[in-house]
mmCIF file of the N, C-alpha and C atoms, coordinates in Angstrom:
data_MODEL
# 
_entry.id   MODEL 
# 
loop_
_atom_site.group_PDB 
_atom_site.id 
_atom_site.type_symbol 
_atom_site.label_atom_id 
_atom_site.label_alt_id 
_atom_site.label_comp_id 
_atom_site.label_asym_id 
_atom_site.label_entity_id 
_atom_site.label_seq_id 
_atom_site.pdbx_PDB_ins_code 
_atom_site.Cartn_x 
_atom_site.Cartn_y 
_atom_site.Cartn_z 
_atom_site.occupancy 
_atom_site.B_iso_or_equiv 
_atom_site.pdbx_formal_charge 
_atom_site.auth_seq_id 
_atom_site.auth_comp_id 
_atom_site.auth_asym_id 
_atom_site.auth_atom_id 
_atom_site.pdbx_PDB_model_num 
ATOM 1   N N  . MET A 1 1  ? 62.834 55.733 111.819 1.00 0.00 ? 1  MET A N  1 
ATOM 2   C CA . MET A 1 1  ? 63.013 54.459 112.456 1.00 0.00 ? 1  MET A CA 1 
ATOM 3   C C  . MET A 1 1  ? 62.066 54.303 113.653 1.00 0.00 ? 1  MET A C  1 
ATOM 4   N N  . LEU A 1 2  ? 61.742 55.415 114.305 1.00 0.00 ? 2  LEU A N  1 
ATOM 5   C CA . LEU A 1 2  ? 60.819 55.344 115.433 1.00 0.00 ? 2  LEU A CA 1 
ATOM 6   C C  . LEU A 1 2  ? 59.467 54.814 114.981 1.00 0.00 ? 2  LEU A C  1 
ATOM 7   N N  . ARG A 1 3  ? 58.970 55.313 113.874 1.00 0.00 ? 3  ARG A N  1 
ATOM 8   C CA . ARG A 1 3  ? 57.664 54.865 113.377 1.00 0.00 ? 3  ARG A CA 1 
ATOM 9   C C  . ARG A 1 3  ? 57.702 53.401 112.983 1.00 0.00 ? 3  ARG A C  1 
ATOM 10  N N  . CYS A 1 4  ? 58.814 52.957 112.426 1.00 0.00 ? 4  CYS A N  1 
ATOM 11  C CA . CYS A 1 4  ? 58.968 51.543 112.074 1.00 0.00 ? 4  CYS A CA 1 
ATOM 12  C C  . CYS A 1 4  ? 58.970 50.684 113.332 1.00 0.00 ? 4  CYS A C  1 
ATOM 13  N N  . ALA A 1 5  ? 59.582 51.173 114.387 1.00 0.00 ? 5  ALA A N  1 
ATOM 14  C CA . ALA A 1 5  ? 59.586 50.449 115.650 1.00 0.00 ? 5  ALA A CA 1 
ATOM 15  C C  . ALA A 1 5  ? 58.177 50.376 116.230 1.00 0.00 ? 5  ALA A C  1 
ATOM 16  N N  . GLU A 1 6  ? 57.400 51.444 116.084 1.00 0.00 ? 6  GLU A N  1 
ATOM 17  C CA . GLU A 1 6  ? 56.017 51.437 116.560 1.00 0.00 ? 6  GLU A CA 1 
ATOM 18  C C  . GLU A 1 6  ? 55.185 50.383 115.838 1.00 0.00 ? 6  GLU A C  1 
ATOM 19  N N  . LEU A 1 7  ? 55.529 50.118 114.589 1.00 0.00 ? 7  LEU A N  1 
ATOM 20  C CA . LEU A 1 7  ? 54.822 49.106 113.810 1.00 0.00 ? 7  LEU A CA 1 
ATOM 21  C C  . LEU A 1 7  ? 55.421 47.711 113.998 1.00 0.00 ? 7  LEU A C  1 
ATOM 22  N N  . ASN A 1 8  ? 56.439 47.594 114.841 1.00 0.00 ? 8  ASN A N  1 
ATOM 23  C CA . ASN A 1 8  ? 57.129 46.325 115.091 1.00 0.00 ? 8  ASN A CA 1 
ATOM 24  C C  . ASN A 1 8  ? 57.734 45.734 113.823 1.00 0.00 ? 8  ASN A C  1 
ATOM 25  N N  . LEU A 1 9  ? 58.287 46.588 112.978 1.00 0.00 ? 9  LEU A N  1 
ATOM 26  C CA . LEU A 1 9  ? 58.919 46.127 111.748 1.00 0.00 ? 9  LEU A CA 1 
ATOM 27  C C  . LEU A 1 9  ? 60.390 45.824 112.004 1.00 0.00 ? 9  LEU A C  1 
ATOM 28  N N  . SER A 1 10 ? 60.806 44.648 111.633 1.00 0.00 ? 10 SER A N  1 
ATOM 29  C CA . SER A 1 10 ? 62.206 44.260 111.808 1.00 0.00 ? 10 SER A CA 1 
ATOM 30  C C  . SER A 1 10 ? 63.041 44.788 110.641 1.00 0.00 ? 10 SER A C  1 
ATOM 31  N N  . ASP A 1 11 ? 64.346 44.713 110.798 1.00 0.00 ? 11 ASP A N  1 
ATOM 32  C CA . ASP A 1 11 ? 65.244 45.108 109.714 1.00 0.00 ? 11 ASP A CA 1 
ATOM 33  C C  . ASP A 1 11 ? 65.011 44.245 108.482 1.00 0.00 ? 11 ASP A C  1 
ATOM 34  N N  . GLU A 1 12 ? 64.723 42.963 108.706 1.00 0.00 ? 12 GLU A N  1 
ATOM 35  C CA . GLU A 1 12 ? 64.469 42.058 107.593 1.00 0.00 ? 12 GLU A CA 1 
ATOM 36  C C  . GLU A 1 12 ? 63.190 42.444 106.844 1.00 0.00 ? 12 GLU A C  1 
ATOM 37  N N  . ALA A 1 13 ? 62.179 42.821 107.607 1.00 0.00 ? 13 ALA A N  1 
ATOM 38  C CA . ALA A 1 13 ? 60.922 43.233 106.987 1.00 0.00 ? 13 ALA A CA 1 
ATOM 39  C C  . ALA A 1 13 ? 61.116 44.527 106.201 1.00 0.00 ? 13 ALA A C  1 
ATOM 40  N N  . LEU A 1 14 ? 61.873 45.455 106.776 1.00 0.00 ? 14 LEU A N  1 
ATOM 41  C CA . LEU A 1 14 ? 62.102 46.737 106.109 1.00 0.00 ? 14 LEU A CA 1 
ATOM 42  C C  . LEU A 1 14 ? 62.913 46.579 104.826 1.00 0.00 ? 14 LEU A C  1 
ATOM 43  N N  . ALA A 1 15 ? 63.751 45.571 104.767 1.00 0.00 ? 15 ALA A N  1 
ATOM 44  C CA . ALA A 1 15 ? 64.590 45.371 103.586 1.00 0.00 ? 15 ALA A CA 1 
ATOM 45  C C  . ALA A 1 15 ? 63.746 45.126 102.337 1.00 0.00 ? 15 ALA A C  1 
ATOM 46  N N  . GLY A 1 16 ? 62.563 44.564 102.512 1.00 0.00 ? 16 GLY A N  1 
ATOM 47  C CA . GLY A 1 16 ? 61.709 44.274 101.365 1.00 0.00 ? 16 GLY A CA 1 
ATOM 48  C C  . GLY A 1 16 ? 60.595 45.273 101.160 1.00 0.00 ? 16 GLY A C  1 
ATOM 49  N N  . MET A 1 17 ? 60.655 46.411 101.837 1.00 0.00 ? 17 MET A N  1 
ATOM 50  C CA . MET A 1 17 ? 59.572 47.394 101.756 1.00 0.00 ? 17 MET A CA 1 
ATOM 51  C C  . MET A 1 17 ? 60.075 48.723 101.218 1.00 0.00 ? 17 MET A C  1 
ATOM 52  N N  . THR A 1 18 ? 59.174 49.437 100.569 1.00 0.00 ? 18 THR A N  1 
ATOM 53  C CA . THR A 1 18 ? 59.474 50.796 100.141 1.00 0.00 ? 18 THR A CA 1 
ATOM 54  C C  . THR A 1 18 ? 58.971 51.757 101.223 1.00 0.00 ? 18 THR A C  1 
ATOM 55  N N  . MET A 1 19 ? 59.390 53.005 101.139 1.00 0.00 ? 19 MET A N  1 
ATOM 56  C CA . MET A 1 19 ? 58.897 54.013 102.087 1.00 0.00 ? 19 MET A CA 1 
ATOM 57  C C  . MET A 1 19 ? 57.389 54.178 101.941 1.00 0.00 ? 19 MET A C  1 
ATOM 58  N N  . GLY A 1 20 ? 56.898 54.064 100.725 1.00 0.00 ? 20 GLY A N  1 
ATOM 59  C CA . GLY A 1 20 ? 55.459 54.172 100.496 1.00 0.00 ? 20 GLY A CA 1 
ATOM 60  C C  . GLY A 1 20 ? 54.684 53.098 101.240 1.00 0.00 ? 20 GLY A C  1 
ATOM 61  N N  . MET A 1 21 ? 55.223 51.892 101.262 1.00 0.00 ? 21 MET A N  1 
ATOM 62  C CA . MET A 1 21 ? 54.561 50.805 101.984 1.00 0.00 ? 21 MET A CA 1 
ATOM 63  C C  . MET A 1 21 ? 54.516 51.095 103.483 1.00 0.00 ? 21 MET A C  1 
ATOM 64  N N  . VAL A 1 22 ? 55.599 51.637 104.004 1.00 0.00 ? 22 VAL A N  1 
ATOM 65  C CA . VAL A 1 22 ? 55.642 51.982 105.427 1.00 0.00 ? 22 VAL A CA 1 
ATOM 66  C C  . VAL A 1 22 ? 54.644 53.100 105.726 1.00 0.00 ? 22 VAL A C  1 
ATOM 67  N N  . TYR A 1 23 ? 54.584 54.116 104.867 1.00 0.00 ? 23 TYR A N  1 
ATOM 68  C CA . TYR A 1 23 ? 53.621 55.203 105.060 1.00 0.00 ? 23 TYR A CA 1 
ATOM 69  C C  . TYR A 1 23 ? 52.190 54.675 105.014 1.00 0.00 ? 23 TYR A C  1 
ATOM 70  N N  . ASP A 1 24 ? 51.909 53.745 104.097 1.00 0.00 ? 24 ASP A N  1 
ATOM 71  C CA . ASP A 1 24 ? 50.572 53.153 104.026 1.00 0.00 ? 24 ASP A CA 1 
ATOM 72  C C  . ASP A 1 24 ? 50.222 52.421 105.314 1.00 0.00 ? 24 ASP A C  1 
ATOM 73  N N  . MET A 1 25 ? 51.182 51.694 105.862 1.00 0.00 ? 25 MET A N  1 
ATOM 74  C CA . MET A 1 25 ? 50.940 50.976 107.110 1.00 0.00 ? 25 MET A CA 1 
ATOM 75  C C  . MET A 1 25 ? 50.674 51.943 108.258 1.00 0.00 ? 25 MET A C  1 
ATOM 76  N N  . LEU A 1 26 ? 51.409 53.048 108.298 1.00 0.00 ? 26 LEU A N  1 
ATOM 77  C CA . LEU A 1 26 ? 51.180 54.048 109.342 1.00 0.00 ? 26 LEU A CA 1 
ATOM 78  C C  . LEU A 1 26 ? 49.799 54.674 109.213 1.00 0.00 ? 26 LEU A C  1 
ATOM 79  N N  . THR A 1 27 ? 49.404 54.968 107.989 1.00 0.00 ? 27 THR A N  1 
ATOM 80  C CA . THR A 1 27 ? 48.083 55.548 107.752 1.00 0.00 ? 27 THR A CA 1 
ATOM 81  C C  . THR A 1 27 ? 46.996 54.592 108.202 1.00 0.00 ? 27 THR A C  1 
ATOM 82  N N  . GLU A 1 28 ? 47.128 53.325 107.855 1.00 0.00 ? 28 GLU A N  1 
ATOM 83  C CA . GLU A 1 28 ? 46.141 52.334 108.267 1.00 0.00 ? 28 GLU A CA 1 
ATOM 84  C C  . GLU A 1 28 ? 46.080 52.198 109.785 1.00 0.00 ? 28 GLU A C  1 
ATOM 85  N N  . LYS A 1 29 ? 47.228 52.254 110.433 1.00 0.00 ? 29 LYS A N  1 
ATOM 86  C CA . LYS A 1 29 ? 47.255 52.156 111.896 1.00 0.00 ? 29 LYS A CA 1 
ATOM 87  C C  . LYS A 1 29 ? 46.504 53.334 112.521 1.00 0.00 ? 29 LYS A C  1 
ATOM 88  N N  . LEU A 1 30 ? 46.720 54.532 111.981 1.00 0.00 ? 30 LEU A N  1 
ATOM 89  C CA . LEU A 1 30 ? 46.041 55.712 112.515 1.00 0.00 ? 30 LEU A CA 1 
ATOM 90  C C  . LEU A 1 30 ? 44.540 55.665 112.272 1.00 0.00 ? 30 LEU A C  1 
ATOM 91  N N  . ASN A 1 31 ? 44.124 55.023 111.179 1.00 0.00 ? 31 ASN A N  1 
ATOM 92  C CA . ASN A 1 31 ? 42.700 54.946 110.847 1.00 0.00 ? 31 ASN A CA 1 
ATOM 93  C C  . ASN A 1 31 ? 41.975 53.829 111.585 1.00 0.00 ? 31 ASN A C  1 
ATOM 94  N N  . ASP A 1 32 ? 42.699 52.938 112.247 1.00 0.00 ? 32 ASP A N  1 
ATOM 95  C CA . ASP A 1 32 ? 42.068 51.803 112.921 1.00 0.00 ? 32 ASP A CA 1 
ATOM 96  C C  . ASP A 1 32 ? 41.031 52.233 113.949 1.00 0.00 ? 32 ASP A C  1 
ATOM 97  N N  . ASN A 1 33 ? 41.282 53.305 114.658 1.00 0.00 ? 33 ASN A N  1 
ATOM 98  C CA . ASN A 1 33 ? 40.369 53.738 115.718 1.00 0.00 ? 33 ASN A CA 1 
ATOM 99  C C  . ASN A 1 33 ? 39.453 54.873 115.295 1.00 0.00 ? 33 ASN A C  1 
ATOM 100 N N  . GLU A 1 34 ? 39.508 55.252 114.043 1.00 0.00 ? 34 GLU A N  1 
ATOM 101 C CA . GLU A 1 34 ? 38.696 56.373 113.559 1.00 0.00 ? 34 GLU A CA 1 
ATOM 102 C C  . GLU A 1 34 ? 37.235 55.944 113.435 1.00 0.00 ? 34 GLU A C  1 
ATOM 103 N N  . GLN A 1 35 ? 36.353 56.811 113.861 1.00 0.00 ? 35 GLN A N  1 
ATOM 104 C CA . GLN A 1 35 ? 34.916 56.562 113.743 1.00 0.00 ? 35 GLN A CA 1 
ATOM 105 C C  . GLN A 1 35 ? 34.355 57.457 112.642 1.00 0.00 ? 35 GLN A C  1 
ATOM 106 N N  . TYR A 1 36 ? 33.756 56.850 111.643 1.00 0.00 ? 36 TYR A N  1 
ATOM 107 C CA . TYR A 1 36 ? 33.186 57.605 110.537 1.00 0.00 ? 36 TYR A CA 1 
ATOM 108 C C  . TYR A 1 36 ? 31.677 57.689 110.722 1.00 0.00 ? 36 TYR A C  1 
ATOM 109 N N  . PRO A 1 37 ? 31.130 58.908 110.769 1.00 0.00 ? 37 PRO A N  1 
ATOM 110 C CA . PRO A 1 37 ? 29.711 59.063 111.086 1.00 0.00 ? 37 PRO A CA 1 
ATOM 111 C C  . PRO A 1 37 ? 28.775 58.714 109.930 1.00 0.00 ? 37 PRO A C  1 
ATOM 112 N N  . TYR A 1 38 ? 29.297 58.571 108.707 1.00 0.00 ? 38 TYR A N  1 
ATOM 113 C CA . TYR A 1 38 ? 28.421 58.390 107.564 1.00 0.00 ? 38 TYR A CA 1 
ATOM 114 C C  . TYR A 1 38 ? 29.054 57.404 106.592 1.00 0.00 ? 38 TYR A C  1 
ATOM 115 N N  . LYS A 1 39 ? 28.264 56.471 106.135 1.00 0.00 ? 39 LYS A N  1 
ATOM 116 C CA . LYS A 1 39 ? 28.741 55.520 105.140 1.00 0.00 ? 39 LYS A CA 1 
ATOM 117 C C  . LYS A 1 39 ? 28.109 55.889 103.799 1.00 0.00 ? 39 LYS A C  1 
ATOM 118 N N  . ALA A 1 40 ? 28.934 56.037 102.785 1.00 0.00 ? 40 ALA A N  1 
ATOM 119 C CA . ALA A 1 40 ? 28.453 56.460 101.471 1.00 0.00 ? 40 ALA A CA 1 
ATOM 120 C C  . ALA A 1 40 ? 27.535 55.403 100.865 1.00 0.00 ? 40 ALA A C  1 
ATOM 121 N N  . THR A 1 41 ? 26.537 55.884 100.147 1.00 0.00 ? 41 THR A N  1 
ATOM 122 C CA . THR A 1 41 ? 25.626 55.006 99.413  1.00 0.00 ? 41 THR A CA 1 
ATOM 123 C C  . THR A 1 41 ? 26.017 55.031 97.942  1.00 0.00 ? 41 THR A C  1 
ATOM 124 N N  . GLN A 1 42 ? 25.374 54.197 97.151  1.00 0.00 ? 42 GLN A N  1 
ATOM 125 C CA . GLN A 1 42 ? 25.647 54.186 95.715  1.00 0.00 ? 42 GLN A CA 1 
ATOM 126 C C  . GLN A 1 42 ? 25.297 55.539 95.095  1.00 0.00 ? 42 GLN A C  1 
ATOM 127 N N  . GLU A 1 43 ? 24.254 56.176 95.565  1.00 0.00 ? 43 GLU A N  1 
ATOM 128 C CA . GLU A 1 43 ? 23.878 57.501 95.049  1.00 0.00 ? 43 GLU A CA 1 
ATOM 129 C C  . GLU A 1 43 ? 24.962 58.532 95.349  1.00 0.00 ? 43 GLU A C  1 
ATOM 130 N N  . ASP A 1 44 ? 25.595 58.430 96.486  1.00 0.00 ? 44 ASP A N  1 
ATOM 131 C CA . ASP A 1 44 ? 26.707 59.324 96.812  1.00 0.00 ? 44 ASP A CA 1 
ATOM 132 C C  . ASP A 1 44 ? 27.861 59.118 95.833  1.00 0.00 ? 44 ASP A C  1 
ATOM 133 N N  . ILE A 1 45 ? 28.136 57.872 95.502  1.00 0.00 ? 45 ILE A N  1 
ATOM 134 C CA . ILE A 1 45 ? 29.207 57.561 94.547  1.00 0.00 ? 45 ILE A CA 1 
ATOM 135 C C  . ILE A 1 45 ? 28.886 58.165 93.190  1.00 0.00 ? 45 ILE A C  1 
ATOM 136 N N  . TYR A 1 46 ? 27.656 57.985 92.743  1.00 0.00 ? 46 TYR A N  1 
ATOM 137 C CA . TYR A 1 46 ? 27.254 58.575 91.452  1.00 0.00 ? 46 TYR A CA 1 
ATOM 138 C C  . TYR A 1 46 ? 27.349 60.092 91.488  1.00 0.00 ? 46 TYR A C  1 
ATOM 139 N N  . ALA A 1 47 ? 26.965 60.703 92.586  1.00 0.00 ? 47 ALA A N  1 
ATOM 140 C CA . ALA A 1 47 ? 27.030 62.170 92.697  1.00 0.00 ? 47 ALA A CA 1 
ATOM 141 C C  . ALA A 1 47 ? 28.460 62.656 92.620  1.00 0.00 ? 47 ALA A C  1 
ATOM 142 N N  . PHE A 1 48 ? 29.380 61.896 93.173  1.00 0.00 ? 48 PHE A N  1 
ATOM 143 C CA . PHE A 1 48 ? 30.787 62.303 93.182  1.00 0.00 ? 48 PHE A CA 1 
ATOM 144 C C  . PHE A 1 48 ? 31.471 62.034 91.846  1.00 0.00 ? 48 PHE A C  1 
ATOM 145 N N  . PHE A 1 49 ? 31.265 60.832 91.289  1.00 0.00 ? 49 PHE A N  1 
ATOM 146 C CA . PHE A 1 49 ? 31.969 60.431 90.075  1.00 0.00 ? 49 PHE A CA 1 
ATOM 147 C C  . PHE A 1 49 ? 31.137 60.547 88.804  1.00 0.00 ? 49 PHE A C  1 
ATOM 148 N N  . GLY A 1 50 ? 29.848 60.687 88.948  1.00 0.00 ? 50 GLY A N  1 
ATOM 149 C CA . GLY A 1 50 ? 28.975 60.642 87.776  1.00 0.00 ? 50 GLY A CA 1 
ATOM 150 C C  . GLY A 1 50 ? 28.571 59.219 87.492  1.00 0.00 ? 50 GLY A C  1 
ATOM 151 N N  . ARG A 1 51 ? 27.639 59.051 86.582  1.00 0.00 ? 51 ARG A N  1 
ATOM 152 C CA . ARG A 1 51 ? 27.120 57.712 86.289  1.00 0.00 ? 51 ARG A CA 1 
ATOM 153 C C  . ARG A 1 51 ? 27.893 57.010 85.191  1.00 0.00 ? 51 ARG A C  1 
ATOM 154 N N  . GLY A 1 52 ? 28.924 57.655 84.676  1.00 0.00 ? 52 GLY A N  1 
ATOM 155 C CA . GLY A 1 52 ? 29.842 57.034 83.723  1.00 0.00 ? 52 GLY A CA 1 
ATOM 156 C C  . GLY A 1 52 ? 29.234 56.796 82.436  1.00 0.00 ? 52 GLY A C  1 
# 
């Protein structure tokens, strides 16, 4: 409930949400201030997944 309060979620809002949705919101909140030093290119995507 503490984490839900940090997200300003009301009881009404929580009634229509799953725990997974709440966890996703917490993850997004934590990532808001994250700085990523590298942005993947299309070649990086191909290297990771293959060219299909």
